[in-house]
Every structure is written in structure tokens, then in C-alpha cells.
N, C-alpha and C positions, 0 to 999 in steps of 0.2 A: 388811870394804870390797872390792872388787876391786880399787881401784889406791890404792898406796903416798900417804899423802899427807903435806906436812913443815908443819909450824908451830914458828913462832920462839916462845921462851920467856924473859921477862922476871922477873926474880926469885932468891927465895934456891932455888939445885939442892940444896942440903945440908940443908935443910928436909924431914925426913923422909917426912912429907905431899905433899911436892912432888914427893917420889921417885916416892913407890907412885904419882903422878898419870903421873909419865913412862912409867916401867914398866908402867901402864894401856893409856896409848895405844898404847905400840911393840906390845903385847898384841892393840890391833883394828889394825891397820895404818898407826897415824900415826907419821911421826917427828918425832920431838921436840929441836930447838937451842936450845940458850940462846945470846942475843943475845952476841955481844961489840963490841968497841968500834966505831964507826961503821957498825955493819949496817944496811943497809935491808932492810926489809920491808914488807908490806901488811896481813899480819895477825900478831897475837903474844898467845899467853896472856900477860897479866897477874898472877903469882901473889902475892897482900898475905897475908902471913905475920905482919903487925906494923901497929903504927901508922901507922906512917912510912917511905912509900917514898924509898929512896937518891938520893943526887946523880945515880948512875952511870944509874936508869931514869929518872928524870928527861929527863936528856942523850938516853937513848935516845928516849924518846918524841917529844922537841922534834924532835930530826933524823929524825923519820917522822911527822911530821901528820896525814897525809891515812892513816894507817894504820888499820885497826876493831879496835879493843882488844877481848880476848873476857877479862874479869876473873872471875876464881879466888878466892874467899877460903879462907884456912883458918885452923884454934885460934891467936889472938891476932891474925889480921888486922882490919881496917877498910877499906873502901872510902873513898881521901878526897871530899869532896863534887866537887870536878870530875867526878866519875865517877856522880854520884848517877843521872843517865837511863839507866844503862844494868844490865840485871840481870846479876849475878853468878852463877857456877856457886857452890852455897855446900855448900862439903867441912867446916862444920862443924854440920852439920844431918844431913842425908842424902847421903854419899856416894858412892851409887847415881844417886841423881837427877842429884848434880850431875856426875859422868861422863859420864850417858847426854846430860842439856844442853849438855855443853861437845860433847861428842861430834860432836854433831846440829850445831851451831855448825861448827865445821870442818868440817865435810862442805860443810855451805852457802855457807863462804864463802874457802876454799882451794879 
């Protein structure tokens, strides 16, 4: 990418697969910033690594209701029904395709 993009991330940054995603995105010129308390964002990667989203994640999403959400599913994760209409980047099946799909979405929306 010619210009560096910045994207926010919600989820478990300590999860091994999420850490790999952050590294891979940095390698293609995307800076990843974990969402902190009261952070405002317009586009966010929602990393789903288990079957429940934490209260902190729900609070961040609630505070940014107009944000575009780019869901990414990892081992052990499943997308909550509220996001059923959004196609996730599925890192459980084909991580190369998931990364390409996510990178495309970041370029499109950031």
C-alpha cells in the first residue's frame, strides 16, 4: 500500500492468531491500534476468539454505534447473531484468503 492505514482492533490481542494478524497487517502497511477505554473509531476489526464478547467490547461497540465493523473469526470463536448480516474474515478455514479479504476491506473503508 502506498500510504499507511490505521485500523482499530477490538478483541484479545494476546490470542496467538490475533497477534499473527497484527503482524501480517503491519507487514502490508496497516498500523493496528487496540481500542482503549472511550476510544472513538469509525472502522474497527472485531476479533472473535471465543463464543462470548466481553463487556468491554460491547461497551466500545455501543459507544461507536455508527462504526463499520470488520469481523474476524479465529479458533474457538463464533460471530454473535447480531452480526449475522456481515461477512467475516474467517481465519479458521483459509487464513491467506481471510487476510486478503480483511486487507481489501481496510483499503476500502479506511
